[in-house]
C-alpha positions as CSV (number, residue, x, y, z in Angstrom):
1,X,85.3,91.5,81.3
2,X,86.7,89.1,83.8
3,X,88.3,87.0,81.1
4,X,89.9,90.0,79.6
5,X,91.3,91.2,82.9
6,X,92.6,87.7,83.7
7,X,94.3,87.6,80.3
8,X,96.0,91.0,80.8
9,X,97.0,90.0,84.4
10,X,98.8,86.8,83.1
11,X,100.7,88.9,80.5
12,X,101.8,91.5,83.0
13,X,102.7,88.9,85.7
14,X,104.5,86.5,83.5
15,X,107.5,84.6,85.0
16,X,109.8,87.3,83.7
17,X,108.6,89.9,86.2
18,X,109.0,87.4,89.1
19,X,112.6,86.8,88.0
20,X,113.3,90.5,87.4
21,X,112.1,91.4,90.9
22,X,114.2,88.7,92.6
23,X,117.3,89.3,90.5
24,X,117.1,93.1,90.9
25,X,116.9,92.8,94.7
26,X,119.9,90.5,94.7
27,X,121.8,92.8,92.4
28,X,121.1,95.9,94.6
29,X,122.0,94.0,97.7
30,X,125.4,93.1,96.2
31,X,126.0,96.7,94.9
32,X,125.1,98.3,98.3
33,X,127.1,95.6,100.1
34,X,124.0,94.4,101.9
35,X,123.0,97.8,103.2
36,X,119.8,96.3,104.6
37,X,121.9,94.4,107.1
38,X,125.0,96.6,107.6
39,X,123.1,99.8,108.2
40,X,120.1,98.6,110.2
41,X,120.7,100.8,113.2
42,X,121.2,103.8,110.8
43,X,117.9,103.0,109.1
44,X,116.1,103.5,112.5
45,X,118.0,106.7,113.2
46,X,117.2,108.0,109.8
47,X,113.5,108.0,110.6
48,X,114.0,110.8,113.0
49,X,116.4,112.9,111.0
50,X,115.8,116.7,111.2
51,X,114.3,118.6,108.3
52,X,116.6,120.9,106.4
53,X,114.6,123.8,107.6
54,X,113.7,125.6,104.4
55,X,110.0,125.3,105.0
56,X,109.2,122.9,102.2
57,X,108.4,119.3,102.3
58,X,107.6,116.9,105.2
59,X,109.8,115.2,107.7
60,X,111.5,111.9,107.2
61,X,109.2,110.3,109.8
62,X,106.1,111.7,108.1
63,X,107.3,110.3,104.8
64,X,108.0,107.0,106.4
65,X,104.4,106.9,107.9
66,X,102.8,107.8,104.6
67,X,104.8,105.1,102.8
68,X,104.1,102.6,105.6
69,X,100.4,103.4,105.5
70,X,100.5,102.6,101.8
71,X,102.3,99.3,102.5
72,X,100.3,98.2,105.6
73,X,96.8,97.6,104.2
74,X,94.7,94.8,102.7
75,X,97.8,93.0,101.5
76,X,98.7,92.4,105.2
77,X,95.4,90.7,106.0
78,X,93.7,89.5,102.9
79,X,96.9,89.4,100.7
80,X,98.7,87.1,103.1
81,X,95.6,84.8,103.2
82,X,95.4,84.6,99.4
83,X,99.1,83.9,99.2
84,X,98.6,80.9,101.5
85,X,95.4,79.8,99.8
86,X,97.0,79.7,96.3
87,X,100.6,79.0,97.2
88,X,100.4,77.1,100.5
89,X,102.5,77.9,103.6
90,X,105.7,78.1,101.4
91,X,104.5,81.3,99.9
92,X,105.3,83.0,103.2
93,X,109.0,82.1,102.7
94,X,109.0,83.8,99.3
95,X,107.4,86.9,100.8
96,X,110.3,87.1,103.3
97,X,112.8,86.7,100.4
98,X,111.1,89.6,98.5
99,X,111.2,91.7,101.7
100,X,114.9,91.0,102.4
101,X,116.1,91.8,98.9
102,X,113.3,94.4,98.4
103,X,114.8,96.5,101.2
104,X,117.8,97.2,99.1
105,X,115.5,97.9,96.1
106,X,113.5,100.4,98.3
107,X,116.8,102.0,99.3
108,X,117.8,102.6,95.7
109,X,114.5,103.9,94.4
110,X,114.0,106.2,97.4
111,X,117.5,107.6,97.2
112,X,117.0,108.3,93.5
113,X,113.7,110.0,94.2
114,X,115.6,112.5,96.4
115,X,118.2,113.1,93.8
116,X,115.6,113.8,91.0
117,X,112.8,115.5,93.0
118,X,111.4,118.9,92.0
119,X,109.8,121.8,94.0
120,X,106.1,122.6,93.9
121,X,103.9,125.0,95.9
122,X,102.5,122.1,97.8
123,X,106.0,120.8,98.6
124,X,108.6,118.5,97.1
125,X,107.4,116.0,94.5
126,X,109.1,113.2,92.5
127,X,109.2,109.5,91.7
128,X,110.0,107.1,88.9
129,X,108.5,109.5,86.3
130,X,111.2,112.0,87.3
131,X,113.9,109.3,87.0
132,X,112.7,108.7,83.5
133,X,112.6,112.4,82.5
134,X,115.7,113.7,84.2
135,X,117.8,110.5,84.7
136,X,117.1,108.8,81.4
137,X,116.3,112.0,79.4
138,X,113.0,110.5,78.3
139,X,110.1,112.8,79.0
140,X,107.6,110.7,77.1
141,X,108.5,107.7,79.2
142,X,107.9,109.7,82.4
143,X,104.5,110.8,81.1
144,X,103.6,107.2,80.3
145,X,104.6,106.1,83.8
146,X,102.7,109.0,85.4
147,X,99.5,107.9,83.5
148,X,100.0,104.3,84.6
149,X,100.5,105.5,88.2
150,X,97.3,107.6,88.0
151,X,95.3,104.6,86.8
152,X,96.9,102.1,89.2
153,X,96.8,104.1,92.4
154,X,93.8,106.2,91.5
155,X,91.5,103.4,90.5
156,X,92.8,99.8,90.4
157,X,94.5,99.5,93.8
158,X,91.8,101.6,95.5
159,X,89.1,99.0,94.5
160,X,91.2,96.2,96.2
161,X,91.4,98.1,99.5
162,X,87.8,99.0,99.7
163,X,86.8,95.5,98.7
164,X,88.8,94.0,101.6
165,X,87.2,96.4,104.1
166,X,83.7,95.8,102.9
167,X,84.2,92.0,103.0
168,X,85.6,92.1,106.5
169,X,82.7,94.4,107.7
170,X,80.2,92.1,106.1
171,X,81.7,89.1,107.8
172,X,81.6,90.7,111.3
173,X,78.6,93.1,111.2
174,X,75.4,93.3,109.2
175,X,76.7,96.2,107.1
176,X,75.9,96.0,103.4
177,X,79.0,96.5,101.1
178,X,77.5,99.6,99.5
179,X,77.1,101.3,102.9
180,X,80.7,100.4,103.8
181,X,81.9,101.9,100.5
182,X,80.0,105.1,100.9
183,X,81.1,105.6,104.5
184,X,84.8,105.0,103.6
185,X,84.5,107.4,100.7
186,X,83.1,110.2,102.9
187,X,85.9,109.8,105.5
188,X,88.5,109.7,102.7
189,X,87.1,112.8,101.1
190,X,87.4,114.8,104.3
191,X,91.2,114.0,104.5
192,X,92.4,114.3,100.9
193,X,90.9,117.7,100.3
194,X,93.4,119.0,102.9
195,X,96.4,118.1,100.8
196,X,99.7,116.5,101.6
197,X,100.2,118.2,105.0
198,X,96.9,116.8,106.3
199,X,97.6,113.4,104.9
200,X,101.0,113.4,106.6
201,X,99.6,114.4,110.0
202,X,96.8,111.8,109.9
203,X,99.2,109.1,108.7
204,X,101.8,109.8,111.4
205,X,99.1,109.3,114.0
206,X,97.1,106.4,112.6
207,X,99.9,104.2,111.1
208,X,102.2,103.6,114.2
209,X,99.1,103.0,116.4
210,X,97.4,100.5,114.1
211,X,100.5,98.6,113.2
212,X,101.6,98.3,116.9
213,X,98.1,97.3,118.1
214,X,97.7,94.6,115.4
215,X,101.1,93.1,116.1
216,X,100.4,92.9,119.9
217,X,97.1,91.0,119.3
218,X,98.9,88.7,116.8
219,X,101.5,87.8,119.4
220,X,98.7,87.0,121.9
221,X,97.0,84.7,119.3
222,X,100.3,83.0,118.4
223,X,101.1,82.6,122.1
224,X,98.0,80.5,122.6
225,X,99.2,78.2,119.8
226,X,102.9,78.4,120.7
227,X,103.2,74.6,120.6
228,X,102.4,74.7,116.8
229,X,105.0,77.3,115.9
230,X,107.9,75.0,115.2
231,X,105.8,72.8,113.0
232,X,104.5,75.9,111.1
233,X,108.0,77.1,110.4
234,X,108.9,73.6,109.2
235,X,106.0,73.6,106.8
236,X,106.9,77.0,105.5
237,X,110.4,75.9,104.5
238,X,109.4,72.5,103.2
239,X,106.5,73.9,101.1
240,X,108.7,76.7,99.8
241,X,110.9,74.3,97.9
242,X,108.2,71.7,97.0
243,X,109.6,69.1,99.5
244,X,106.2,68.5,100.9
245,X,104.2,66.2,98.5
246,X,101.2,68.5,98.6
247,X,103.4,71.5,97.6
248,X,105.2,69.7,94.8
249,X,102.4,70.3,92.3
250,X,102.0,74.0,93.1
251,X,105.7,75.0,93.5
252,X,105.3,77.5,90.6
253,X,102.2,79.1,92.3
254,X,104.1,79.1,95.6
255,X,106.9,81.2,94.3
256,X,104.7,83.4,92.1
257,X,102.2,84.1,94.9
258,X,104.9,84.8,97.4
259,X,106.6,87.3,95.1
260,X,103.3,88.8,93.9
261,X,101.7,89.3,97.3
262,X,105.1,90.3,98.8
263,X,105.5,93.2,96.3
264,X,101.8,94.1,96.6
265,X,102.3,94.5,100.3
266,X,105.7,96.0,100.8
267,X,105.7,97.9,97.4
268,X,109.5,97.6,97.0
269,X,110.3,98.2,93.4
270,X,106.8,99.4,92.6
271,X,107.8,103.0,92.7
272,X,105.2,104.3,95.2
273,X,107.7,104.4,98.0
274,X,109.9,106.6,95.8
275,X,107.0,109.0,95.2
276,X,106.5,109.7,98.8
277,X,110.2,109.7,99.6
278,X,110.6,112.7,97.2
279,X,108.3,114.7,99.5
280,X,110.7,114.5,102.4
281,X,113.0,117.4,103.3
282,X,116.2,115.6,104.4
283,X,119.8,116.5,104.6
284,X,121.0,113.8,102.3
285,X,119.3,111.6,99.7
286,X,120.6,108.3,101.2
287,X,119.1,109.2,104.5
288,X,115.6,108.9,103.1
289,X,116.6,105.7,101.2
290,X,117.6,104.1,104.5
291,X,114.3,105.1,106.2
292,X,112.2,103.6,103.4
293,X,114.3,100.4,103.4
294,X,113.3,99.9,107.0
295,X,109.6,100.4,106.2
296,X,109.8,97.2,104.0
297,X,111.0,95.3,107.1
298,X,108.2,96.6,109.2
299,X,105.5,95.8,106.7
300,X,106.5,92.2,105.7
301,X,108.8,90.8,108.4
302,X,106.5,92.1,111.2
303,X,102.9,92.7,110.1
304,X,102.7,90.1,107.2
305,X,104.5,87.5,109.3
306,X,102.2,88.1,112.2
307,X,99.2,87.5,110.0
308,X,100.7,84.3,108.5
309,X,101.6,82.8,111.8
310,X,98.1,83.5,113.2
311,X,96.5,81.8,110.3
312,X,98.9,78.8,110.1
313,X,99.1,78.1,113.8
314,X,95.3,78.3,114.1
315,X,94.8,76.1,111.0
316,X,92.2,78.6,109.6
317,X,93.1,78.3,106.0
318,X,92.6,76.3,102.8
319,X,94.9,75.5,99.8
320,X,93.4,75.9,96.4
321,X,94.9,74.3,93.3
322,X,95.5,76.0,89.9
323,X,92.1,74.8,88.6
324,X,90.2,76.0,91.6
325,X,90.0,72.5,93.2
326,X,90.5,72.3,97.0
327,X,93.8,70.6,97.7
328,X,93.6,71.0,101.4
329,X,90.5,72.1,103.4
330,X,91.7,72.9,106.9
331,X,88.6,75.0,107.5
332,X,85.9,73.9,105.0
333,X,83.3,76.4,106.2
334,X,85.6,79.3,105.1
335,X,85.8,78.2,101.5
336,X,87.7,81.0,99.7
337,X,86.7,83.7,102.1
338,X,90.2,85.1,102.5
339,X,89.4,87.8,105.0
340,X,87.8,85.0,107.1
341,X,91.1,83.2,107.4
342,X,92.5,85.9,109.6
343,X,89.2,86.6,111.4
344,X,88.8,83.0,112.3
345,X,92.4,82.8,113.5
346,X,91.6,85.6,116.1
347,X,88.3,83.9,116.9
348,X,90.2,80.7,117.8
349,X,91.5,82.6,120.9
350,X,89.0,85.4,121.4
351,X,85.7,83.7,120.5
352,X,83.2,86.1,119.0
353,X,85.8,89.0,119.0
354,X,88.0,88.1,116.1
355,X,85.8,89.1,113.2
356,X,85.0,92.5,114.8
357,X,88.6,93.3,115.6
358,X,90.0,92.3,112.2
359,X,87.2,94.3,110.6
360,X,88.0,97.4,112.5
361,X,91.8,96.9,111.9
362,X,91.0,96.4,108.2
363,X,89.1,99.7,108.0
364,X,92.1,101.6,109.6
365,X,94.5,99.8,107.3
366,X,92.5,100.5,104.2
367,X,91.8,104.1,105.1
368,X,95.4,104.9,105.6
369,X,96.4,103.0,102.5
370,X,94.0,104.8,100.2
371,X,95.3,108.1,101.6
372,X,98.8,107.1,100.5
373,X,97.4,106.1,97.1
374,X,95.8,109.5,96.7
375,X,99.2,111.1,97.3
376,X,100.9,108.9,94.7
377,X,98.2,109.7,92.1
378,X,98.2,113.4,92.8
379,X,101.9,113.5,92.4
380,X,101.7,112.0,89.0
381,X,99.2,114.8,88.0
382,X,101.5,117.4,89.4
383,X,104.4,116.0,87.3
384,X,102.3,116.0,84.1
385,X,101.3,119.7,84.5
386,X,104.1,121.2,86.6
387,X,105.2,124.6,85.2
388,X,102.7,124.4,82.4
389,X,99.0,124.9,83.3
390,X,98.1,125.3,87.0
391,X,94.4,125.6,86.1
392,X,94.3,122.3,84.4
393,X,96.4,120.8,87.2
394,X,93.9,121.8,89.8
395,X,91.0,120.6,87.7
396,X,92.6,117.2,87.2
397,X,93.2,116.9,90.9
398,X,89.5,117.5,91.6
399,X,88.6,114.9,89.0
400,X,91.1,112.5,90.6
401,X,89.4,113.0,94.0
402,X,86.0,112.3,92.5
403,X,87.3,109.3,90.6
404,X,89.0,107.8,93.7
405,X,85.8,108.2,95.8
406,X,83.8,106.4,93.0
407,X,86.4,103.6,92.9
408,X,86.1,103.1,96.6
409,X,82.3,102.5,96.2
410,X,82.8,100.4,93.1
411,X,85.4,98.2,94.8
412,X,83.2,97.7,97.9
413,X,80.4,96.0,95.9
414,X,82.4,94.0,93.3
415,X,83.6,90.4,93.7
416,X,87.1,89.9,95.2
417,X,88.7,88.0,92.4
418,X,88.1,90.8,89.8
419,X,89.4,93.6,91.9
420,X,92.5,91.7,93.0
421,X,93.4,91.0,89.4
422,X,92.9,94.7,88.6
423,X,95.2,95.5,91.5
424,X,97.8,93.0,90.4
425,X,97.8,94.6,86.9
426,X,98.5,98.0,88.4
427,X,101.3,96.8,90.6
428,X,102.9,94.8,87.8
429,X,102.9,97.6,85.3
430,X,104.5,100.0,87.8
431,X,107.0,97.4,88.8
432,X,108.2,96.7,85.3
433,X,108.8,100.4,84.7
434,X,110.4,101.2,88.0
435,X,112.8,98.3,88.3
436,X,114.2,98.6,84.8
437,X,114.8,102.3,85.3
438,X,116.5,102.0,88.7
439,X,118.7,99.2,87.4
440,X,120.0,101.7,84.8
441,X,120.4,104.6,87.3
442,X,121.7,102.4,90.2
443,X,125.2,104.0,90.1
444,X,123.8,107.3,91.2
445,X,122.3,105.8,94.3
446,X,125.5,103.9,95.1
447,X,127.5,107.1,94.8
448,X,125.1,108.8,97.2
449,X,125.4,105.9,99.7
450,X,129.2,106.1,99.7
451,X,129.0,109.8,100.2
452,X,126.6,109.5,103.1
453,X,128.7,106.7,104.7
454,X,131.8,108.8,104.3
455,X,130.2,111.6,106.3
């Protein structure tokens, strides 16, 4: 099974996808005249825009929190660590590149989601499947993407998140992975049965609190190693372009891991941000596009960078070559324990506290992320059955809930390499469909931006 999964992962994440994501982000940046820089203050103001007031949908801030809860998860702790392990410090630079250009990608996909959304008794819904049906006129393509979303967000990505939480808890406390998985599944079940409104309320409380607290602790850890910060930034840039002799042999892995883990974390171009953006009740489509562009910055430039700097300044990482050989063993006792990279970094300042803190933070991150994944998967089911068969729709939603809870337990007890490859396959398949579609429909988003700026 592992060989088959690895083979599929290599096909999905071939160099073409890496190039497509970078080129698309550059193209959208040019077409929007660098909206991610020009309209930064407006991005922040868009978060607190008022609802239209027709009683449907959620607020722009609630949509931002759900999207951010989906972005801020295992990718910010374990994902950054794996990027450094397989791509060296230079992978962090390519994560920044993906975030910068990805902000414009997030703007385009989220603006389009507002343009093509539809109304449902549970609120507004939409996403790339709607772009494909209404924008491209290809219902079959929308159905195919909805099925991919259902499998990716309902199964594959869920296993990654629960695995990260169980690993962290096992490192810090004597909690068996099976117990972690069952406990997380129970908590998740309580929230998701309440629907989108309950998910939005919980996300709007948990997400800002956990992100802010994590960044504060990161700054304290980095502060204790402040003398190493200049050298770390130098190593990030030299390794990013293969200038460092060690990085010369893994430059391909450096770029690929930076892009792969960047898109896994900030989800720009994956389509998930577009799904939650459709649920927002805002005055203009571009307003929600700007709000979601800002969430990419928060995820990667703040939370991911905080993790990377903690690990690199503390020296609690290893670099692994393409064949699995150890190219650099900064912390031999960690081996390939990726969650341990971050836990040991915090322990370097707060001895005996790092593992526990990161474990608790991981549980919060994972819990909120899986909530967002549920919303994405549920939206795909609603798209498939909307206006056709409400009984089947409700039945499929119940089956989705059971399937996700089972995936949480499965992911908790499986080895990390397998579930990460499954997660990468899910992200890659969604990214291929989303990016190609929004490249075609980009003029619609540009028109909306000009309209909004004119106002």
